[in-house]
C-alpha positions as CSV (number, residue, x, y, z in Angstrom):
1,X,65.1,96.1,114.3
2,X,63.2,97.5,111.3
3,X,59.6,96.5,111.5
4,X,58.2,93.9,109.1
5,X,61.2,93.8,106.9
6,X,62.3,90.4,105.4
7,X,65.8,89.5,104.1
8,X,65.8,87.2,101.1
9,X,69.2,85.9,100.0
10,X,69.4,84.6,96.4
11,X,71.9,81.7,96.0
12,X,72.7,80.3,92.6
13,X,74.7,77.0,92.4
14,X,76.3,77.7,89.0
15,X,79.2,80.2,88.9
16,X,81.8,80.4,86.1
17,X,84.5,82.0,88.3
18,X,83.8,80.0,91.5
19,X,81.9,76.7,90.9
20,X,79.3,75.8,93.4
21,X,80.0,79.2,95.1
22,X,77.3,79.1,97.8
23,X,78.8,75.8,99.2
24,X,82.5,76.7,99.2
25,X,84.1,76.6,102.6
26,X,84.5,79.8,104.6
27,X,85.9,79.2,108.1
28,X,84.6,75.7,108.3
29,X,81.1,76.4,107.1
30,X,79.5,77.0,103.7
31,X,79.5,80.6,102.3
32,X,75.8,80.8,102.2
33,X,75.4,79.8,105.8
34,X,78.1,82.4,106.8
35,X,76.0,85.0,104.9
36,X,72.9,84.0,106.9
37,X,74.8,84.1,110.2
38,X,76.1,87.5,109.5
39,X,72.6,88.8,108.6
40,X,71.1,87.3,111.7
41,X,73.8,88.7,113.9
42,X,73.0,92.2,112.6
43,X,69.5,91.8,114.2
44,X,67.8,94.0,111.5
45,X,65.2,91.6,109.9
46,X,62.2,89.8,111.3
47,X,62.8,86.9,108.9
48,X,65.8,85.6,106.8
49,X,65.1,83.3,103.8
50,X,67.5,81.8,101.2
51,X,66.1,81.5,97.7
52,X,68.1,78.8,96.1
53,X,68.2,76.6,93.0
54,X,69.9,73.4,94.2
55,X,69.0,70.8,96.8
56,X,72.5,70.8,98.4
57,X,72.1,74.5,99.1
58,X,68.6,73.9,100.5
59,X,69.9,71.2,102.8
60,X,72.9,73.2,104.0
61,X,70.8,76.2,104.9
62,X,68.1,74.2,106.7
63,X,70.6,72.1,108.6
64,X,72.1,75.3,109.9
65,X,68.7,76.3,111.2
66,X,67.7,78.9,108.5
67,X,64.7,79.1,106.2
68,X,65.1,78.3,102.6
69,X,62.8,78.0,99.5
70,X,63.5,76.3,96.2
71,X,63.4,78.5,93.1
72,X,64.1,77.2,89.5
73,X,67.6,76.9,88.1
74,X,66.7,78.8,84.9
75,X,65.8,82.1,86.7
76,X,68.0,84.7,85.0
77,X,68.9,87.1,87.9
78,X,69.1,87.5,91.6
79,X,66.2,89.9,91.5
80,X,64.1,87.5,89.6
81,X,65.0,84.8,92.1
82,X,63.9,87.0,95.0
83,X,60.6,87.7,93.2
84,X,60.1,84.0,92.6
85,X,60.6,83.4,96.4
86,X,58.2,86.2,97.3
87,X,55.6,84.5,95.1
88,X,56.3,81.1,96.5
89,X,56.0,82.4,100.1
90,X,52.8,84.2,99.2
91,X,54.1,87.5,100.7
92,X,51.6,90.4,100.7
93,X,52.1,93.2,98.2
94,X,53.1,95.6,101.0
95,X,55.8,93.3,102.4
96,X,59.2,95.0,102.6
97,X,62.0,92.9,101.2
98,X,65.8,93.4,101.3
99,X,67.7,91.4,98.7
100,X,71.0,90.5,100.4
101,X,73.6,89.0,98.0
102,X,74.5,85.4,98.8
103,X,78.2,86.1,98.3
104,X,78.5,89.0,100.8
105,X,79.5,87.4,104.2
106,X,80.8,90.6,105.8
107,X,78.2,93.2,104.8
108,X,77.9,95.5,107.8
109,X,74.9,96.0,110.1
110,X,75.0,99.7,109.3
111,X,74.5,98.9,105.6
112,X,71.7,96.5,106.3
113,X,70.1,98.9,108.7
114,X,70.4,101.8,106.3
115,X,68.6,100.0,103.5
116,X,65.9,98.6,105.8
117,X,65.2,102.0,107.4
118,X,65.1,103.9,104.1
119,X,62.7,101.3,102.7
120,X,60.3,102.1,105.5
121,X,60.3,105.7,104.4
122,X,59.9,105.3,100.6
123,X,57.3,102.8,99.7
124,X,57.4,103.1,95.9
125,X,61.2,103.5,95.4
126,X,64.0,101.0,95.1
127,X,66.6,101.3,97.8
128,X,70.3,100.3,97.4
129,X,73.5,101.3,99.1
130,X,76.6,103.1,98.1
131,X,80.0,103.9,99.6
132,X,82.2,106.9,98.8
133,X,85.5,106.1,97.1
134,X,88.6,107.9,96.0
135,X,90.5,104.8,94.9
136,X,91.7,104.8,91.3
137,X,91.8,101.0,91.4
138,X,88.0,100.9,92.2
139,X,87.2,103.6,89.6
140,X,89.0,101.7,86.9
141,X,87.8,98.3,87.9
142,X,85.0,97.2,85.5
143,X,83.7,94.8,88.1
144,X,83.2,97.6,90.6
145,X,80.0,99.4,89.7
146,X,80.0,103.2,90.0
147,X,77.1,105.5,90.6
148,X,76.4,109.1,89.6
149,X,74.3,110.8,92.3
150,X,71.7,113.6,92.2
151,X,70.0,115.3,95.1
152,X,68.0,113.6,97.9
153,X,70.1,110.4,97.5
154,X,68.7,109.8,94.0
155,X,70.7,107.7,91.6
156,X,71.2,109.2,88.1
157,X,73.2,106.4,86.4
158,X,75.2,103.3,87.2
159,X,78.3,102.3,85.1
160,X,81.3,100.0,85.1
161,X,83.2,103.1,83.9
162,X,84.5,105.8,86.2
163,X,81.7,108.3,86.6
164,X,81.3,111.2,87.0
165,X,84.1,112.3,84.8
166,X,86.1,115.2,86.3
167,X,87.2,117.5,83.4
168,X,89.3,119.9,85.5
169,X,92.0,118.1,87.5
170,X,92.0,120.8,90.2
171,X,88.4,119.9,91.0
172,X,89.1,116.3,91.9
173,X,89.9,116.7,95.6
174,X,87.1,119.2,96.1
175,X,84.2,117.2,94.7
176,X,84.3,113.9,96.7
177,X,81.4,112.7,94.5
178,X,82.6,109.3,93.4
179,X,80.6,106.3,94.7
180,X,80.8,102.5,94.5
181,X,77.6,100.6,94.4
182,X,77.0,97.9,97.0
183,X,74.9,95.0,95.7
184,X,72.0,95.1,98.2
185,X,68.4,96.1,97.2
186,X,65.3,97.0,99.1
187,X,61.7,97.2,97.7
188,X,58.2,96.3,98.6
189,X,56.9,93.1,97.0
190,X,54.6,95.3,94.8
191,X,57.6,97.2,93.5
192,X,59.6,94.0,93.0
193,X,56.9,92.5,90.9
194,X,56.7,95.6,88.8
195,X,60.4,95.9,88.0
196,X,60.7,92.2,87.1
197,X,58.1,92.7,84.5
198,X,59.9,95.6,82.7
199,X,61.4,94.8,79.3
200,X,65.1,94.8,78.9
201,X,66.7,98.1,77.8
202,X,69.7,98.8,75.6
203,X,71.6,100.5,78.4
204,X,71.3,97.3,80.5
205,X,72.5,95.2,77.6
206,X,75.5,97.4,77.1
207,X,76.6,97.7,80.7
208,X,75.2,94.3,81.9
209,X,73.6,96.1,84.9
210,X,69.9,95.4,85.6
211,X,69.4,98.6,87.6
212,X,69.8,100.5,84.3
213,X,66.6,98.8,83.1
214,X,64.8,100.3,86.1
215,X,66.2,103.8,85.6
216,X,65.5,103.7,81.9
217,X,61.8,102.9,82.6
218,X,61.5,105.8,85.1
219,X,61.9,103.9,88.4
220,X,63.3,105.9,91.4
221,X,66.4,104.4,93.0
222,X,67.4,105.9,96.4
223,X,71.0,105.3,97.6
224,X,71.9,105.9,101.2
225,X,75.7,106.2,101.6
226,X,77.3,103.9,104.2
227,X,80.8,103.1,105.4
228,X,82.7,100.6,103.3
229,X,82.3,96.8,104.1
230,X,84.8,94.2,103.0
231,X,84.3,93.0,99.4
232,X,82.3,89.9,98.6
233,X,83.4,86.5,97.3
234,X,83.4,86.2,93.5
235,X,86.7,84.4,92.7
236,X,89.1,81.9,94.3
237,X,91.3,84.8,95.2
238,X,88.4,86.5,97.0
239,X,87.6,83.3,98.9
240,X,91.2,83.1,100.1
241,X,91.1,86.7,101.3
242,X,87.7,86.1,102.9
243,X,89.0,83.1,104.9
244,X,91.9,85.2,106.1
245,X,89.5,87.9,107.2
246,X,87.1,85.5,108.9
247,X,90.0,84.0,110.9
248,X,91.1,87.5,112.0
249,X,87.5,88.4,113.1
250,X,86.7,85.2,114.8
251,X,90.2,84.3,116.1
């Protein structure tokens, strides 16, 4: 277990593609509770907290034996919701926080551990995770965020477009430098408070990716590479696949 690392799981009731997403059924329990159970089973964090915006989510989480805190429904992003929870909980500035997405019920222990461990090394950086990909479907999917990487696990740019572009076709198989971003973030509370105060940047508005705001303002984002986990739940089709997978895993 990583020492003194807290998982905060943002959960927003409204969702255009999957209404009331945190409360949809996954294997006989709500999605948000399945996420909590998966994170707990990984045995990585000292504390697991759901930051939610609806009383029904709060009730479901607490009835399942997990900790939850109410954050306002008008909060614009998951990162802002985690920051609001950190303030409400009065966490110290040096507290290490991992933002685990509330629609990722199958994220692997290795991924959670990699972010938590790397966060203990780099106090001032933002930590997220990536996975290597050679799938054309992923590279061309605008909902799959790609990352261009530099040395020492440092992110250079995030995009919905396939990056980096390979000019010479013969180099494609040799490079192996295409990565998909996994939506999990680690930071100290101090770093979290800092990045949520940054003004929006044009790159963020163009790509609709908040991590571009952080890069544009000079923040360091470190990206440990992990083995792929099953995709999260964002649409009714994703939920159907997730239920099939859950049934396979739990028999």
